[in-house]
N, C-alpha and C positions, 0 to 999 in steps of 0.2 A: 254859644261856643262850648264844646265839650271840655271838661276839666281833664287834667293829667291823669287823675284816678280813673275817670270814665274811659279815657283812651286806653290806658293800660288794661283795664278790665275787658274792653272790647277785643284787644289784641290777644289777650290770654284765652278768651273764649274761642278764638279762631285756631288756636294751636292744634287741637285734635283734628280738625278738618285739614289743616296744612300737613300734618303728619300722615294722615290717610292719603292725601293727594301725592305726597312724596313717595309713599310706598307703591301707589299705583303707577307712578312714573318709573320707578325702579323695576317693577314687575314687567311693565311694557317694554322697557329697554332690554330686559333679559329675553323676552320673547322674540325680539327682532335681531338678536345677535346672529352673526353669520354662522351658517351650518353648511360646510363644504362637503359635497357628495361626489364621489367619483362616478362619472358617467361613461368614460371610455379611456382607452390608452391612446396616446398621441399617434401611434402607428395605425390605429383603426380608422383614422380620419385624415388622410393625406391632403396636402394643399389642393384646393379646387373642388373639394368634395363636401357632401352633407351626410349626416348620420342621424338616425333616430334612436333614442335611448329612453328607458323608463327609469325614473328615480323617484322614490317615495310616492308611487302611484301617479306620477305626473309624466306626461310625454314631453320630452325635451328634444328640440332639433339643434344639433351641433354643426357648426360650419367652420371650415378651415380656409381662410382667405389669405393666401400668400404666407402661410405659417402662423398667422394670428387666428386664435379661436374666438368664436362668437356663439352665443346660445340664445335661442328664442323659445317661447312656449311653442310646443310642437303641433298644436291644433290650429288650423287656419280659421279665422273668424268668419269667413264666408259661409262654408258649409261643412266645416270640420275635417277638411283634408289633411293628410299627413305631411307637414312641411319638411320633416327630415328626409322624406323620400322625393323631395322636389329637385329640380335642376338648379345648380348654382353656376352663374355666369359672372365672374368677377365677384362683386359683393352683392349681386342681385339674385334673389331666390325666386323661383317660379313654382307656385303650388301645382302639384301634379294633377289635381282634379279639375280646376277651372281657370288656371292661369293667373291667379292673383299674384302680384309681385311685391316683394319687400326687400329693403336694404337690410342685410343681416347685421350691419354695424350699428344701426339705430333703431331698427324695427319699423321704420317709416314705410307705409304703403306707397307704391310708386305713382298711383293715379289720384289718390284722394288723401290730402294732407291731414284729414281728421282721423285717419286710422293709423294706429301704431300697434304692432305686435309686441307683447311684453317680452323684455329681455332679462337675462340673468347674468350676473357677474361670473366671469370665467377666470380660472388660473390653472397653471400647469405646475405639477410637482412630481419630480422623479419619474417622468414618462407617463403620468396619469393626468387626465383632464378632469378638473373638478368644477362644479357649479354651485352657487349659493342659491338655493330655492327659496330662502327666506326673504331675499331682496329682489324685487323686480324693478327694473329701470324704465322710466318713461322719459320722453324728451324734456 
C-alpha cells in the first residue's frame, strides 16, 4: 500500500499534465464558442420560402416555416444539389435535383432514418437572420 508521501509525490507529478489538459480544454471551448453570421434579412425569406446564402465559404440553406427560421447545410448529401433552391412545402424541403426530402426543423431525411442533414442554430436580431456556423445540430 502506498504511503502518504508516495501518494503526494504521484499527485504532484501529475500536476503539469493536468494543467496542460486544462489549457487544452479551455482552448477547445474557445474554438467552439458561437460565432453568429448574418446570412439574410428577414424580408429576404418570407414565410413558406427557401433561400440560399454563402457564409464563410459555406453554402447555407435558410427556410422560413410560418415565421420561424431554420438553417441546414445547403449541399444535398445525395449528389450535391442546392437545397436552398429546393421547394418548401410546410416544413418539408425537396431537393431540386433528385427529389430527396428533408424536414427542415430537424434535418431528418423523409425516407431513410439514418440520414440527417446538418442544421445550424438560427436567431433573428433587428431584422437580420443570423446563423452560428460553429455549432451543427444533429438529432
